[in-house]
N, C-alpha and C positions, 0 to 999 in steps of 0.2 A: 351489354353495350351495343349500340347500333352505329353502323357506318351509313350516314345519310347520303342522299343523292348528290349533295354538293361537296361530298368528300369529308365532311367534318364528322367527329365522333362524339356521341352523346351517351350519358348514363341512362339506363332504363331499369326499373325494377318491375313495377306493375304499371302497365300502360293501358290506354284505351285501345282495345283491339276489337275489330269487327270480324266476326266469323262469317262463313258463307251463309249460315242460316239467319244472319241479320242481327244476332244477339250482340250486345256490347258489354265490355267489362271496363270499369273506370279504375285506374291504378295511379299510384303515386311514384315519383322518382325514388329509386332505392338510395338509402343512405349508406349502403354497405359496399358499393362498387364505385371506385374513383373513376373520373372521366377519362383519363388517358388509356385505360384498358380497352382493347378491341375484342369483342366476342363475335367473330364472324360465323355465320351459319346458323346461329340460334334463331334469329329473326331476320334473316337476310332479305326476305321478301317484303319487309315493311317499307312503306313509302310515306314520307311526311305529308299529312293532310293539313295540319295546322301546328304552327310553332309559335308559342307566345310565352312570355316570362311567367314562370310558375306552372305552366301546363303545356304538355306536349301530347298530341293525339295522333294515332297512326291507324291506318286501315290494314288489317291482317289478312294474309292469304291462308296458308296451311299451318300457321303457328299454333302450337298447343299452349294456351295460356296457363293451363293447370300445371304443366311440367316446370314452368319457370318459377313456381313457388318454392322449388327445392334447390339446394346447393349441391351441384354434382361436379363442378370443375375442380381440378387439383392444382390450379395455378400454373405459373411458369416453372420451368425446371430450375431448381435451386443450384447455385454455383458454389456456395460456401455455407458452412454451419455458422450459427450466430456467435460462437466463441472463437472463430478462426481469424478474424481480421486484425491486422497490425499495421504499423506505419509503412511497411514494405508493400502494402496493398493500395496505397493512396493512388487515385486516378483510375482504378479499375471499375468497370461496371459489374455489379454483382446482383444476384437474386437471393434473397433470404426468405425462409419460411419458418414460422414458429408461433408462439403464444404471445399476444400483445399484452403489455403491461399498461399501467395507467398513463394515458396521454396527458400532456400539459402544453400550455402555450406561453410564449414570452411576448407580450404586446399583442398587436393585431396581425403581425406578419410572420412570426416564427412559431412553429409547432414542433413538439418533440413526442416521440413514442418509442419506448424501448421494446425490443422483440427478443424473446428467449426461446432457446431449445435446449437439448441435453448438453450441448457443448459450452453454453454460456449465454451472454446477453450483449446485444449491440444497440446503440442508440440510433434511431432514425430521426432525421430532421427535415422539415419542409418549410421553405420560405416562399411566401406569396409573391408572385410576379405582379407587377403593377398593371392594372387594367385588364387582367386576364381572368375571365369568369371561371374557366376550367381550373385554374390554380386555386381560386377561392373555394371551389367545390371540393377539390382534393383536401384542402385544409379542413373543411367542415366534416368530411368523411372520417378523417383521422381523429378529430376531437370527439366524434360520436361513437368511436369504437369502445365496446365494453371490455373490461379486463378479462384476460384469458381467452379472448376470441382468437381463432386460428386465422392468420393473415399471411399474405405473400407480398413482398416488397421488392422493387427494383430501384437501383440508384447508383450513384457514384461515390466511392470511398474518398473521404477527405480527412485531413488532420484537424483535430479540435483546436480551438484557440488555447494557448498555454494556460490561461486562467480557468478553462473549462475541463482540463484533463482530470480524469478520475483514476488515481493511482491504485485504488483498491479493486479495480476491474481489469481483467486481462485485455479487454478491447477498449480500455478507457482513454487511449490516445487518439482514437479515430471515431468517426461517425459516418453515416450513409445519408447523402443528400437525395431525397426521394424524387423519382421521376414517374413511378407507377406504384399503385397500392391497391390491394384487393383483399377483401374479407372472404375467406373460404368457408368459414362456419362461425357465425356470431355466438358468443357464450351468454347464457343466462346468468343472473346473479349467483355467485358461488355460495355454497353453504358455510365456507370460512375462507379467510385470506391465506394465501400461500407466501406472502411477503416474509422475508427473513426475520424481520423484527416484530412480526405480528404474534400475538399471544395465541398459542395453539388451542384448539377446542379440546373437549374430553376425548379420551382414547376411543370411546364407543363411536363418537361422531367421526373421528378420523378414519376408523376402519369401515364404517358404513360407506363413506365416500373415499375409499382408499385410492382411487385413480386421481383424485384431486390431491390427496395427502402426498402421494408419490412424486408430485411435481416439485416438492421442496428439495433443494440442492443436496442436503446431507443424506436424505434417503436415496436419491438418485446415485450419489457417490457410493453408498453402502452396497447397493445392488450391483454396481459396476465392479466394485472390489470383489464381491462374491463371484462374479463371472470370471474375473481374472484368476482368483484362487482355484476355481474348478479347472480352468485351462492349465494352470501351473501343475496341479495334481496329475492331470492326464499326461502332460509332457514328461514330468519326472518319472512316473511309474512306467510309462512306455519305454523310456530310455533305460530303465532297470530291468527290462524283460518281462513286464507284467502284461497280462491279457485282460482286457475289460470284458466282463461277462454279465449280462443282465439276468437276474434270477426272478422267479415268479412273485407276483404280489398276492396271488390267491394261494394261501398256504393252508395248513390244518391247525386246529386248535391244540395248544400245548398249555394246559392250565397253570403250570407253575410260573411264578414271576408276576408281572403287572397284568392288569385286565386287558383283554384283547378286544378288537373290533371284529365281530362276527358278520359274515356275509351269507345270507340265506340263498338257497338254490330252489329250483322248481321241483327238486326231488325231496319229497316229504321227510323232514327230520335231518336233512343233510346240509351242513354248513361248511363254508370256507372260513378262514381267519386271516386277517391282514398280518403280515409278519412283524414281530418286534425287532427282528434283525434277520439277515440272510444266513444265520449261523450254520444251520445244518446243510443248506445248499452249498455253502462255500467249502465246508469240510468234504462233502461228497465230490466236489470238483477236484480236490486233491487226490482222491481215490481214482478219479477219471484221468489223472495225468496232466492236468492243466499246469501244474507246478507253481505258477505265480498268478494269482487272480486279484483283480480289484474291481470296485464298482462304487460309484457315487450313488448310494442307495437310499430310497425312501423307506422309512420305518414308522411303525404305528403303535401307540400305547394309549389305552383308555384310562388316563389318570388325570388327577387335578392339574389345572394349568397354573403356571407361575411365570415370573419374568424370564426364567431360563428353561421353561418346559412347554412343549406343544404336543397335541395329540398325534400330529404327523411331523416328523423331523427327518433330517438328512445326515447321513454319516459317510465318511470315507472309509470303505470297507476293504480290508486286505487279508489275504491268506497266502502262506508260502510253505512249500514242501522242503524236507531235509534241512530244517533250521533248528536252532536252540533259542532260548530267551534273548540272549545278547544279539543274535543276528536280527531278530525282529525289531528290537529297540534301536539298533544302529540304523536300520533301513528307515524306520518311521521318524527318527530324529533328523535324518537327512532331508526327509520330505518337509517336515515342519520348518527347518532352516530355509529351504528353498521358498516356501510360501512366504515367510517373513521377508525374505530378500526381494521377491518379485512384487509382493502386494504392499508391504509396508516400507520398502526401500531401506531395510535395516538388516545388517548382516550379523547373525548370531555365530560367534567364532568358537566359544568354549563348549566342551562336551558337557551335556546335561549331567548333573550329579545323580548318583544312585543311592537309595536308602531303603532298608528293609521296612516292612510294615511295623515290626516291633520297635525299631528305632524311631520311626515317625511318631508312633503313639506315645512312646516314652518321652521324647524331647518336646513334642509339640501338641500332643493330645489329639491328633487328627490323622486320618489316613490320607488326607490331601492337604498337607501343611502349607501354610503361607510362610515362606522363609525370607520374605522381604524385611522382616524385623525380628528382633531377638525375643525377649520375654520367654526364654526356654524354661521348661518345667523340670523340676528336680524331685526325685523320689526320696522322701525323708523317713520312710517306714523304719529302716534300720537305725536311724538316728534317734527316733523316739524310743525304740527298744521293744523287745517282745512283750515286756510287762505292760506297756501302755498301748500297744497297737493290737487290736483284736485279730485273732487268727483269720486269715483269708481277707483281710482289709489292707488296702494300700493308702498311704497318705502322701499327697503331692503338694508342691508349692511353686509359685513363680513370683518374681519381683518386678514391680514397675518403678524404676528409678524416679524419685521425686513425685511419685504418683499421688501422695497425700495432698500435694499442692496443685497438681494438674487436674485431678478429678474431684468434683464436688460430691458431697454426701448424696445428693439427689441422683447424680449420674451413676454412682456406685450401686445405690438401691435399685435403680432401673435395670442395670445389668443383672443383678441378683434375681430380681423378679422374673425377668425373661427366662433365666435358666431354671428357676423353680417351677415354672409353668410347662416346661418342655418334658417330653416323655423320653426316658432312657430305658428301652425295653430290656436290654441285657443287664440292667442294674435294678430290675424289679419295678420299673415304672418311674414315677416322679421321685425326686430325691428329697431327703430330709434337710430342712433349712440349716440344721446344726452341722451338716456335712460340707457347707460352703461358708468360709469365714474370710473377711477382709480385715487385715491387720495394718494399722498405721504404726510405723516405727517412731517411737517418741524421741524428743530432743535429747533426753538422757539415755544413752545406750545401755547404761547399767540397770535401767528400769526393766523389770521382768514383763515383757510384752507377750510371752507365751502363755501367761495366765489366762488369756482369753480363749485358749484352745482347750475347751472343756473336756475333750476326750483324752487329754493327757492327765492321767490319774495323779501323778506326783511331779508337777513341774520342777525342773532342776536347772541350774545354770548351764549344765552340759547340753541340754536340749536347745537352749537359745544360741549357744556358741556353735553347736553343730549345724543348726539351720543356717546361720549366718555364713559359716564356712562353705556349705554346699552351694549357696547363692553367690559366692565370690565376694562376700562382704555386704553389709547393709549400712545405710546412712540415715540420719534423721530425716523424716519426710518421705522415705520410701514406703510404698504400699505393697504388702504381701497378700497374695491370694492363696489360701490353703483349702484343699478339698480332701474328703475321704470317699473312697469308693471300693467296690469289690475288686480284689486283686486280679491281675491278668489283663489282657487286651482283647476286647471283643467289640465288634461294631465299628462305626465310622469315627467316633470321637469319645473323649472322656469329659468329665465335668470340668476339669481344669482347662482342657482344650477349648471347650465352648466359651469359658470365661475369657481366655486369652484372645480369642477371635473377636468377641464382642467389645472388649476393652480397646483393642487395636482400632476398631472402627470409630469409637468415641474419640480416641486420641488423634486419629487422622482427620476427623471432621473439625477438630479444634486447632489443626495445623501443628500439633505437637509431635506428629509422626509423619515422615515423608515417605509416601508410597507410590506416587503417581507415575514416575518414569521408569520404574524398575520392572525387569522381566526375569523372574526367577523360575526357570523350568526345573523340574525334578522328576526322576523316575522313582516310584515306590513299588517294591516287588516283594515276593514271598509272603503273600497273605495266607491266613489260615484257609485250608481247602474247604473245611466245613465249619458251620456255625450252629450252636445248639438252638433248637426252637424254644426251649424253656431254660431260663436261667434266673437264679441258681437252680441246679437240677433237683427234681423232686426225689426225696429219699425213697429207696427201694424200687426205683423205676429207671429203666435204661433210658439214657438221654437220647432224644431224637434229634437228628441233624438235618440241615438243609445246605445246599451248595452256597458258599459265600459269593462266588462269581456266577458260574453256571455248571451243570453236571458234566460238561465235556472237558473241563480243565484238568490237566495232568498233574499228579503230585510230584514233588521233588523226589529224586531217587533216594536221597539220604533219609527222608522221613516216611517212605512208603511202608516200611516194616511196622510202623505204628498203627496202620489203618485198621487191622482186625480188632485190637483191644483198646485203642485210644484215638478214635477218629479226630477228636478236637485238637490233637497234637500234630496232625499232618499238615504240612505246608504245601501250597499250590504254586505252580509255575505261572503265576498271574502277575501282571504288571500294569500300572496306571501311569499315564503322563499327566503331571500336575503343573499348572502355571498360576502363580500368585494365589494359591489356595483354591483354585478351581480345577476339577478333573476335566481335561479336554479330550481324553481318550483312554481306552483300556483294552487289554487283550490277554492272551495266554497261549502257552503250548498246550495242544489238545491230547486227549487220550486217543492213541491209535491202535491199542490192543483191544480187540472185542471182548476178551475174557475179563480184563480189568474194568472196562466200561460197564459190562453186565453186573459185575460185582458191586460197583458203586451204586448202580440203580437199585439192585435187589437188597444188598446187605446194609448199606449205609443210609440210603434215602428211603428204604422200605417200600419200594414200589412192587406191586403185584406183577406176576409174570404176564398176566393179561394186559396190564397197562404198558409194560415194557414193550411187548410185541406191537400193541396198537399204536403207541406214540413214537417209538424209536426203533421198531424192527427194521425199517428201511436203512437207518444209519448203521445199525449193527451189521447188516448185510454188507454195506459198503466197506466197513472196516475189515470184515473177515475175508473179503475177496481181493485183498491186496491193497492196503492203504499205507502210504509212507508216513513217517513221523512228520508232523506239520504244526504250524502255529500261525497266529495272525493277530490282528488288532483292528479297532475301529476308532476313528477320530470324529468327534461331534462337529460337523461343519457349521451348524448354526451358532454354537457357543464359541467356536474358534473365530468366526467372523465378528461376533459381538465384541470380542476382545480386540481384534484388529481394527475395528471401526470405533472403538472407544465408547461403546454404549452399554448400559446396564441391562438392557432387555433384548432377547433374541428376536422379539417382534420387529425391531428396527432393522433387521437384516433379512427378513422374510417378506416377499412381495405381498402375500395375502395371508397373514397370520390369523389365528382364532383367539377369541376371548372365551370366558366361561359360557357365554351364550351361543358360542359357535362362530360361524362365518357370517359376520354382520353385513357384508357386501351382498351376498346372494341369499342371505337369510336361511342358512342351513345349520343344523339339521331341520328337516321339515316333515310334515305329515305326508303320507301317501294315501291314495284312495283305496276303498274297500276291494276294488277289483285286483289291484296289485297285491294287497295283503293276502287275498284268497289264492292268487296264483302261486305265492310263495309259502302257502300253508301257515300263515301267521294270523294272530289275533291279538289286538291291543286290549290288555286288561285294565279295568278301572282302578285297581289298587296297585 
């Protein structure tokens, strides 16, 4: 903008400027800057040489025409955010900055343009003053603004006419009558619309242009909730006497568990690894006397991506000295309740129920049971009798009331097909179709419906009566799901447990099962400390075991004596926090005795002495130089926030998530040059 010699102000974008060397530059009036703005000092030495309608030319002194091609001004100092204004602000002069939405006009005199920032949206309005060219110019500039351009606006707050009030918008009772308007950075055409009702593009496109995607209100709200949750975590744990300690991200490779991300160094053959968790560091901090540690920690696993899995993820990591299992669960339960209160505005009053792993597997067929609905599983092995049940085989059943009428044959077959395609490693792989049977209870209850259970060698009335009694009675139209499996509880779920979960989803989708507003928290504890690597065991071969949780979990005192001769019978002081069938956190009391830790490494997990010293010597040293009893837990922040925000994918609560192709925004992972590869002693193989 120029202040002319006669005192008037005129818009200027590219003008005819004459430099000292005599060269001229012909320019047009900018459509981006409204007339009322005054930009003093930019071209203050210009003097009008000719002013005519449609063309203005000026002679320039020291003005740099090249620099005026760029937007460098930040506009006026904003006084309010776009979601702040209410009726109480009527009459105030305000300055708003934000993203312009689609402008529109009503007749020839009135123009509207909404402006949005993180706080909300306000409607700007401009009315053309009669016979004022500047006012017409301002209107033209408003209507020429492209959506999502960055603008600065000054005006007076006024109440909207009653018929124009927008009750769905927080600022819907007011609007701002424009006096000044400036485009700080015009936007090119967007790759997709951010309007609330616009159909979103593919997820690949959304993540490639994530900065555009994040302008959508619900994603903004998700990130702000996440920020509030992190703030709540820090306040709560600080008040409980915890110390926040950052642990290194450059760790060492520990091959057990998920694949790691390796980090090469310039020392030939030497690698760091990104940590899957700060597990060993936080235990060593207990030996150091920190007493109560926490960290909102970044963790890394090189595994397949899913809606609830990312290669880099965040967990709320906690460790405490001189505690037992109940102490840790009580502390973390208090933290979860505080998060729900502060972030979701909902107070969780009841104590979370406790359930052993064995009970969870028996009643629900899952180590993370969804207890929002019934469909509980009954073991009917004893009802069938030893003559009809093979040795080492368990038979289970659950009832879907009126399920024969609620579920079509097609839906039942789809559930069965899904289960038959799944792998059950601890049951020998895929299951036999004959081991999963769906029975419809006929209209005549005296009819023998157990005849369809081919594994019952001699069906008898007592079988049918016993099954009905175990299920609390059956009615015509009920659907029974019967499964056979290897006896005992191993792994995360049983065949019946998978069928129960899949059927619940079908029923919920058809509105036959209400799940939406329920919050069923549950502690599951006392897991098997070790799991066999081969099952069923190979004859004449000692069973090999791996840690069910991790090798640092302490056994329960009552089952410790079983470790030398029956490791599979030993229970661990391991506990998981489950919400609506999803594990949101897990932890354990740790082994603090170096002799017991070494025994687990060498005698149960069969690690060589060389490997023990190489991978865990530093931890054993920390234990033997005076380490208190301790335990801890980690809550998955990403999954927790997905639940709090009501989204099925953790990608919606992470600012820059990854897909299987990596980070589509920065296009990583990416190749590196030969020079860098050589510096790190690396070579890319063709195969």
